[in-house]
N, C-alpha and C positions, 0 to 999 in steps of 0.2 A: 140619492146617488152621492157618492163620495169620490174624491180624487186626491192623489198624492203627487206633488211636484218636487222632484229631487233637485236641489240647488246647491249641492255640496262640492262640486268639482272645481278644480283650480283653473281650468281654461287654458292649459299650457299652449295649445295651438293658436290661441288668440293673443298671445303675448305680443307686444307690450301693453295692449289695451287692458288686459285683465290684471295687470299689476296693481291697479288702483280701483278697479270696478269689476265685480263678479259678473260672469256670463249672463245671469238672469236680468241684470240691470243694464246690459248693453242696449242702446236704443235702436229701434226700427222707426225711422221718421223721428218724431219728437217723443215717443213713448218707449219705456223699457219693455223688453220682451216679456218679462214676468207680468207686467200690468196688462198687456194685450192678452196673454193667456188666461189670466184671472177673469177678465171681462168676457172672454169667449166662453169659458166654463159656466159663468153665471147665465149668460144668454141661452145656453144649451141645457139648463136645468140642473146643473151641479150645485148643490146647496152647501156641502161641506168639503173644504179643500184644506189639506195638510201640506205645509211647505217645510221640507227638511233643509237645513242649512249646514254649512261647514265653513269653507274658505270665505272670509269676509262676510260672515253671516250677520254681523251687527249692521251692515249696510242694508241687507235684505230685510231684516227686522224693522229698520227705520222706515223703509218704504211701505211695508205691509201693515205695520202697526198691529192693532189687535184683530185686524181682518174685517172690521165692521163696515168699512167703506166699500168692500167688494161684495 
């Protein structure tokens, strides 16, 4: 099973928070939303996840790395 997570939006309704941090990296508790979602997908048998990026994509790539930790 595969999944696609679209992380390209600018998060205009969450300004000023998203001026420096993209929506997928906004924390819930101590963890970014994207991390929680990736862990949930893995627990539920999703083996291949594609993350599309746009706005502040370099920050998302720095968190995801090559994906091996997920």
